[in-house]
N, C-alpha and C positions, 0 to 999 in steps of 0.2 A: 504494500500500500504506500503510495507516494504522499509527500507532504501536500501537493496540490489537491489531491482527492480529500485529504483530511480537512483542509481549509474549506473546500466547497461544502463538505458535509456539516462541519461545525457551524458555519455561518448560516446555511440554509435551515438547519434545525432550530436555530435561535430565532429565525424570522417567522416561521409558519405556526399555525394553530394546532396542526397535527404532526408533531415531529416524528412519531412512530411510523408514519406513512412515507417518510423520506427515504429514497434509495439512491445511492450514488455508485456508479460504476465507472471504471476507467479502462480504456482500450488503447493499445499502442498503434500508431500509424506512422507512415514514413516521415511526416512533418513533425511528429511529437505525439502527445497523448490527447485523447478526447475524453473529457470528463462529462458524463451524462447524469444530470440531476433529475430525478423523477419525484414529483410531489402530488399530493391530493389535488383534484380538480379545482376546488375552491381556494386553494393556497397558491395556485400558479400566478394569479394577478399580484399577490403580495410579494412573491419572489421576483417578478419582473419589475414591478414598481411603476411609478409614473414616468411615461415616455422612456421606459427601459433603464432608468438610472440605477435602480437597485441591481438589476442583472449586470449592468456595465461595471458596477463596483465589485460585484462578486467575480466577474471575469478578470478584472485588474488584480485582485488579491490572488486568485488562482495562478495567473501568469507570473506574478512576482514570486510565489512559492515554488513554481516549477523552475523558474530561472535560477533560484538558489541551488537547485539540484542539477543544473546544466542542461535542462530540457525545455521544450515548449509545450504549452497546453492550451486547449480551447475548451469552452464549456457550452453544453447544449441543455436547455431546460425543456421538460415535457411534463404533462400530467399523467396520471396512471393509465389513461386510455391511449397514450402515445401522441396526443395533440401537442403542438408547439405553442 
């Protein structure tokens, strides 16, 4: 488990109403890692935030954590039904 995944999970669980429903997975790709954050449908808006500001902040934190490990990471947000 990478530091980037840990950061995404910790911050997301702190923001949502149903932290037990949060699932974070990480997969390796040629450009780096993709961290996929899955939350309950009613929490997706809370994680994305107004005009995507909260999601942008989470992406910035994850990128900084990945950089400390010498890698790149991007974040994708989805609800439990796979909607973005």
